[in-house]
Residue, then its C-alpha position, 0 to 999 in steps of 0.5 A: m934127949r930134949r929137942i933143940t928149939f929154932n932159937a937155940f939152933l940159930k944161936q949155935y949157927l951164928i956162933d959157928l959162922s962167926g967163929q966167936t964164942s959170944l953172941s954179942i950183936h954188936r960184935l956180930f954186926k962188925l963181923s958181918k961187914k966182912n962175912y956176908r954169910l952172917r947177915d941173914p942169920l943175924l937178921l933172923y936172930c934179931l927178929l926172933e929176939n925182938k931186936l930189929n931196932i939194933y939191926y936197923k941201926y947197922f943196916e938200912q931198913n929195907q921196904n921188904l923188911v918192914l913187914l917181916t915178922k916171926e910168923n912170916f919169915l918163911d914166906e915167898a916175899y923173903s925168898n931173896y934172903s936165906f931164911q928158908k935155907i937156915y930153917q931147912s938146916y934146922l929141920r935137918r938137924i932135928n930130924t936127923y934119924e929120918y933123913d939118915l934112913q932116907t939116905k941109907s935107902l937111896i944109897r942101897d938102890n945104888i949098891i944093888k945096881m952096882m952089885d948087879n953090874k959088877k956081879i958082887s954077891k952079898y956073901r963077898i961083901y960081908t966076908d971081905l968087910s968082916l960084917n954081920p951077915g944077918n944085918i947086911n942081908d936084911y938091909l940089902t934084901n929087904g931094905n931094912s935101913k934100921k939094921v945098919s949105920l950110915d957109916l957102914v952103908k958108906k963103907i959098903f958103897n965104897y967097896c962096891s964102887n971100887y970092886r975090880 
């Protein structure tokens, strides 16, 4: 599977935010007057597509934006824009597997605490939930997050939190 580029992610992000099926810049600008969440992604899109002149046609040219380039849009000088948030969403999308492993590990710590507090055995968990004992033991005992899915971890967490 090919890795998605930031430009492709940004285009999909704009489509999702706008509810439109096209990336007509003029149409997106009209929508951004009502939907302010579109402004920063639209500015970033115009920057990456070399269409800042169109952006300035619709919005005033800010002193801060004069120095904006493809290389520095993540700099601290642009912290009042949501560029970093958009870029973090992109990183989250391309590194989903690593983030899921980290999330499963954090949830495991909470599950272990609940198991200790409520005196729930591993046997009780995989018996009541009809799960594979080998994978559940490996996950809970050794912390092997690769053996279980995020949905399964959530199911175990919900079971433990609702136990008696």
